[in-house]
N, C-alpha and C positions, 0 to 999 in steps of 0.2 A: 522272151523266148517261150515257146509253147510248152505246156505241161500236160501230161496225161494222168488222169485220176481214174483208177479202177474201183468200182463200188460193188462189193460182194454182198448181195442181198440174201440174208438168211432169216431175218425175223419179220421183215415187213415186205409186202409185195411192191412191185414197181409203181402201181397206181397210188400208193401212199408216199413213197420216197420221191418220185419225180416232181410232184408239185412243190414239195419243200425245197428241193434243189433249185427249181425254177424261181421261186420267191427270193432265194439268196442271190441268184444271178441278177434279178431285176433290182434288188437293193443296191447292188454294185454298179448299176446302170449298164449291164452287159446285155447285148442282144443274143438270143439263143436259137440255135437250130437243133431240133430233136429229130434225129433220123432213125426211122424204124425199118423193119424188113418188109412189111406189107401194109397195104392200105386199110384192110379191115381192122387190124389191130390198132392202127393210128386213129381210126374213127372211134374205136372204143376208148382209147386213152384221151382223146379230145373230149368225150363226154365226161370222163372222170375229172379232168382238169376244170371243166366248167362247174362241176359239183363240189370242188375241193373245199370251199368255205362259204358259209352263208353270208358272212359279213363283207365279203369282197370277192374279187375274181382276178385271175391271171390273164392279162390281155394276150391273146394268141390267135392263130389261124392255121388252117391246113393248106397245104400246097394246092395250087390251082385257082386261087382267088385272084381278084384284080389288084389286091394290095399286098401280095406276098413280100415284095421288097421292103415294105414298111412295117412288117410285123415284128414286135419285140420278141415274140416267141413263134417260130414257124415249125409245124409238124410236117415232115416230108419223108419220102423214100429217096429223094434225089439230092440235088445240090443245095447249099446254103445261100439262097438268093437274097436273104435279108441282111447281108453283111454282118453275120453273127460273130461275136467275140468267143462264144462257147459253142462247141458241138457236143451234143449228148447222143450217144449211140445206145439204142435199146433193142431188146428182142432179137439179138443175134446180128444186128447191123455191125459190120466190121470196120475198123479204122483203115484208111488209106494213108500210108506213111507219107506219101507225097503231099497230101493236103493238110497234115497236122500242123505244119508251120503257118498255115493261114489263120489259125485261131490262137487266142490267148490260152485257152484251156480246152481239152478234149476229155469228156467223161464217158467211161464205158460202164454201164450198169448191167450186171448179169445176175441171173438166178443161181444162187449158191446151192439150191436143192436139186439142180440138174447137173448130172455128171458131164454131159456133153457141153453145157454152157461153161462150166468150170474149166474143162479142157481147152475150149476155144479161148477163154480169157488167159489161160497160161501161155498159150501160143502167142497171143497178142502181146502179152507182157514181154515175152522173150524178144519179139520183133521190135518193139518199142525200145527196149534196152539196147539191143544191137544197133539200132539207128541213132543211139546217143541222145535220145529225147528224155528229159527228166520225167519220172513217173512216180506215183504214189499208189499204194494199195490200201484201201480202207475196207474194214469189215464191221458188221453190226455185232456189238457185244454188250450185253446187259443194258439194252435200251438206248445205247448211243454209239456213235461211230468212233472207231479206234484205228489209227494208222498202224498197219502191221508190217509194211515194208516200203522202202524207198530206193529208187534207182536214179543215180545222178551221173551225168556224163563225165568222163574223165577230163580234167582241166588241162 
């Protein structure tokens, strides 16, 4: 069953958090679709992912290439054509409740320093809970992630 993880970013920016989460997904042999709200920001994130570590790299591509369906990590504003196990929503990209069940996990990363982003995340949390999809809310605290809330569907 799909799970939705909300990541409330307060101490580290998206460009630092996202590559770490992507590495964890690849370690679990999950394919990932990173869906953003606009192409310019995805291009910027693409550059940050390439520069993440000197000793290695995260294999990924941006939508529109000839090998989109084969990318272990695909950055897109559209559909997850790479048969992703995980959908990561960034920069205000919103979950479609109808597609959540297509994934093992959906991660919503939002800027905790933006009142509008926090309000949108609250709205998304409520919609996910009302749809009886398991959800977890994680926040950055003292240099590590702490689970602050969990919503489980009624049995």
